[in-house]
C-alpha positions in Angstrom: 93.7 106.2 132.8 95.9 104.9 130.3 95.6 101.4 129.0 99.2 100.5 128.8 101.8 102.4 131.0 105.6 101.8 131.0 107.3 103.1 133.8 110.7 103.1 134.0 111.6 100.3 131.7 115.2 99.1 131.0 117.0 96.3 129.5 120.7 95.4 129.4 122.4 92.5 128.4 125.4 92.1 130.6 127.0 95.8 130.7 125.4 96.3 127.8 122.3 98.5 128.1 119.6 98.4 125.3 116.9 100.9 126.0 116.8 102.8 129.3 114.5 104.3 131.6 111.5 104.0 129.5 108.3 105.7 130.3 105.1 106.4 128.3 101.0 106.1 128.0 99.3 104.1 125.7 95.4 104.8 125.2 92.8 101.9 124.7 92.4 101.6 120.8 95.5 103.7 120.1 97.6 103.1 117.2 101.2 103.6 118.2 104.2 102.9 116.2 107.7 102.7 117.6 110.5 104.3 114.9 114.0 104.6 114.9 116.9 103.2 113.2 118.4 99.4 113.8 119.7 99.2 116.8 117.6 101.5 118.7 116.0 99.2 120.9 112.6 99.5 119.4 112.2 95.3 118.5 113.7 94.6 121.9 110.8 96.7 123.8 108.1 95.0 121.8 109.4 91.6 123.2 109.7 92.6 126.7 106.0 93.6 126.5 105.4 90.5 124.6 107.5 88.6 127.9 109.3 87.1 125.2 112.3 89.0 126.4 113.1 89.8 130.2 113.1 93.2 131.6 116.2 94.2 133.9 113.8 96.9 135.5 110.5 98.4 135.6 106.8 97.9 135.2 104.2 97.2 132.3 101.2 98.1 133.2 98.5 97.0 130.7 94.5 97.6 132.1 96.0 97.7 135.8 97.9 94.3 136.0 101.8 94.3 135.9 102.8 92.2 133.1 106.6 92.0 134.2 105.8 88.8 136.2 103.5 87.0 133.9 104.9 84.5 131.2 103.7 85.4 127.8 100.9 83.1 127.8 99.3 85.2 130.6 99.6 88.6 129.0 96.3 88.3 126.3 98.9 89.8 123.6 99.1 88.8 120.3 102.2 89.0 118.2 102.9 89.0 114.7 106.7 88.6 113.9 108.5 89.9 110.2 109.4 86.2 109.8 105.5 85.0 109.4 106.7 82.1 112.1 103.6 79.9 110.6 104.0 76.0 110.6 105.1 74.7 107.4 102.8 71.5 108.0 99.8 72.8 108.8 96.8 74.6 106.7 96.1 77.9 107.0 92.6 77.5 108.7 94.9 75.2 111.3 97.7 77.8 111.6 95.1 80.2 112.5 93.5 78.3 114.5 96.7 76.9 116.9 96.3 79.5 119.7 92.6 78.5 120.1 93.5 75.2 120.4 96.4 75.9 122.8 93.3 77.2 124.6 91.2 74.0 124.6 88.2 76.0 123.0 85.4 73.9 121.4 85.8 72.7 117.9 82.7 74.1 116.3 83.6 77.8 118.4 87.0 77.3 117.0 85.9 76.7 113.4 83.5 79.7 113.4 86.2 82.0 114.8 88.9 80.9 112.1 86.2 81.3 109.1 85.6 85.1 110.7 89.5 85.9 111.1 90.2 84.3 107.5 87.6 86.9 106.3 89.0 89.6 107.8 91.7 89.1 106.3 90.1 88.3 102.9 91.7 84.7 102.9 88.6 82.7 103.2 89.3 80.7 99.8 92.8 79.8 101.0 91.9 77.7 103.9 93.0 74.5 102.9 96.2 75.6 101.4 99.8 75.6 102.7 102.3 78.2 103.9 104.7 76.9 100.8 101.7 77.4 98.5 101.1 81.4 99.4 102.8 84.9 98.3 104.7 86.2 101.3 101.7 88.9 101.8 99.3 86.5 101.9 101.3 84.5 104.6 101.9 87.9 106.7 97.8 88.1 106.6 97.5 84.6 107.8 100.0 85.6 111.0 97.7 88.6 111.7 94.7 86.3 111.6 96.2 83.7 114.1 97.0 86.6 116.4 93.5 88.4 115.9 91.5 84.9 116.8 92.6 84.8 120.1 90.9 87.9 120.6 94.2 89.9 122.6 94.3 92.9 125.0 97.1 94.0 122.9 98.9 93.2 119.5 102.1 93.9 118.7 103.8 94.3 115.2 107.1 93.5 114.8 108.4 94.8 111.4 105.7 92.5 109.7 105.7 94.5 106.1 109.9 95.0 105.8 109.7 91.4 103.7 107.0 92.7 100.9 107.4 94.6 98.0 106.1 98.2 97.9 102.7 97.0 96.0 101.6 94.5 98.8 103.2 96.3 101.8 100.8 99.4 100.7 97.5 97.3 100.6 98.7 95.4 104.0 99.2 98.7 105.9 96.1 99.8 104.9 94.5 96.3 105.8 95.9 96.6 109.1 94.9 100.1 110.0 91.3 99.4 108.9 91.1 96.0 111.1 92.8 98.0 113.8 90.2 100.3 113.6 87.3 98.5 113.1 88.5 96.0 116.3 89.3 99.2 118.2 92.1 97.3 118.9 95.2 98.7 121.2 98.3 98.1 118.8 101.9 98.9 119.0 103.8 98.9 115.6 107.6 98.3 115.3 109.3 100.0 111.8 112.2 102.1 110.9 110.3 103.1 107.8 109.2 106.9 108.0 106.0 106.7 105.3 104.7 103.8 106.9 104.7 105.4 110.7 103.6 108.5 109.3 101.0 107.1 107.4 99.6 104.5 109.9 100.5 106.2 113.6 98.0 107.6 115.9 101.0 108.5 117.7 105.0 107.9 117.1 107.4 107.2 119.4 110.9 108.3 117.9 113.5 106.2 119.4 117.0 106.5 119.1 120.2 104.6 121.1 117.5 103.3 123.7 115.3 106.7 124.4 112.3 107.9 122.9 113.5 111.3 121.7 110.1 112.5 120.6 106.8 111.5 120.7 103.6 112.8 119.3 101.0 112.7 116.0 102.8 112.3 112.6 102.3 116.0 111.4 103.8 117.5 115.1 106.8 115.1 114.6 107.6 116.0 110.8 106.8 120.0 111.4 108.1 120.1 114.6 111.3 118.2 114.9 112.9 118.2 118.6 116.4 118.1 117.6 118.8 117.4 114.6 118.4 113.6 115.1 114.2 113.9 114.4 114.6 116.4 111.9 117.0 114.1 110.0 115.1 110.9 110.4 111.5 112.1 110.0 111.1 113.2 106.2 114.4 114.9 104.5 115.3 118.3 105.9 118.0 120.2 104.9 120.0 120.3 107.9 122.3 123.2 108.0 125.4 124.1 110.6 125.1 127.8 111.7 127.7 129.5 109.5 126.0 127.9 106.3 122.7 128.9 107.8 124.2 132.9 108.1 125.0 132.9 104.8 122.3 131.3 103.1 119.6 133.7 104.9 121.8 136.8 105.5 121.6 137.0 109.2 123.3 135.7 112.2 122.1 132.2 113.1 123.5 130.6 116.6 122.6 126.9 115.9 121.9 124.6 113.3 118.4 124.9 111.2 115.9 122.6 109.8 114.4 123.4 106.3 111.7 121.3 104.7 112.3 120.6 101.2 109.0 121.1 100.0 108.7 124.2 101.9 111.3 126.3 99.6 109.8 127.8 96.7 112.0 127.7 93.4 111.3 129.9 90.4 112.3 133.3 88.7 111.0 135.8 91.4 112.7 135.1 94.9 115.5 136.8 96.7 118.0 134.1 96.6 120.1 133.3 93.6 120.1 129.3 92.9 121.3 127.1 90.0 120.2 123.7 89.4 122.7 121.1 89.9 121.0 117.8 89.6 117.0 116.2 89.9 115.6 113.0 90.9 112.5 112.1 90.0 110.5 110.5 92.4 107.2 109.7 90.8 104.8 112.6 91.8 107.9 114.7 93.1 110.9 115.9 91.7 113.9 116.6 93.9 116.2 119.1 92.7 119.6 119.8 94.2 120.6 123.4 94.3 123.4 125.4 95.2 122.5 128.9 96.9 125.1 131.4 98.2 127.2 128.4 98.4 125.3 126.0 100.4 123.6 123.4 98.5 120.0 122.8 99.1 117.1 119.7 98.0 114.1 121.4 97.2 111.2 119.1 96.3 108.5 120.4 93.7 105.1 118.5 92.5 105.8 116.9 89.2 103.0 118.8 87.2 104.5 118.2 83.9 107.4 117.2 81.9 107.7 120.9 80.4 107.8 122.6 83.8 111.3 120.5 84.6 114.7 122.8 85.2 117.4 121.8 83.4 120.7 121.0 85.1 122.9 124.4 85.6 119.8 126.4 85.3 119.7 129.4 86.7 116.7 130.3 89.0 116.0 131.6 92.2 114.3 130.9 96.2 112.2 132.0 98.6 112.2 130.6 101.8 109.3 131.9 104.4 110.3 132.5 108.0 107.9 130.1 109.1 109.7 126.8 107.2 113.1 127.9 109.3 113.4 125.9 112.3 116.3 125.6 114.9 117.3 122.4 115.9 119.8 121.5 118.8 
């Protein structure tokens, strides 16, 4: 039996649908990411689960209880927003303790739980500071501690890392995942960043235009996209129409084809002649733009040494294995 079950959920504003007929099951302790482009309905879905946005129909069953009739305070859900939403006139400790004050938890117990929560997010030394004295990453950790301290049944994270720089974002996503595993806390994370989704999730629900178009483990979504949208959003697939794919592969192709850029071998011994058009350095990967048989492709190669770099205009050859080619709708 699933811990969270969403059945036939839909939301619309006036005549404008935001999402329709959302059905999914989430197990206890699972980390699920809602991934998709801006405007696909993922944040609205999260707010409906939290009770901050009224649903137009359907059920949200958490541990056997329908949440739809309940107020946000009655749902036992913690939520972390992109904007931190900290009280500027309260210290870090007071911000974290706010939920317990609303629950009228005794002062001694509150103090101990605040200490434990701040230790968990590595902010014990910052208890007496105010939000304006913290960095963005520290503010987001305070917001996380404030959500965890109430011991929620379910934790919701609405793009909490999008405003942070890359280094802090990487550290904080590792910290969030570590805490979630330690507590066994069922978590739903919203992002439009595919890397965050691939790194953090037990499962990903890929959304587009108000629907879940594919769900599964990160490996499944990356290696087996169900359609052209999924292939274009997860990773950097080469998406070729049937004519281009037929010219490249020298055999009849009747649908669009997706080929992962790292699955194409670039060198001197391949069967397909190609020419380097340009290249981009992506840290540990070099992304080449090549032309082969009148078709433009992206190819990712590990950046082992500057001596191995192929020059623009250089003639090479390609090898594309059959299992790297995926036909998509």
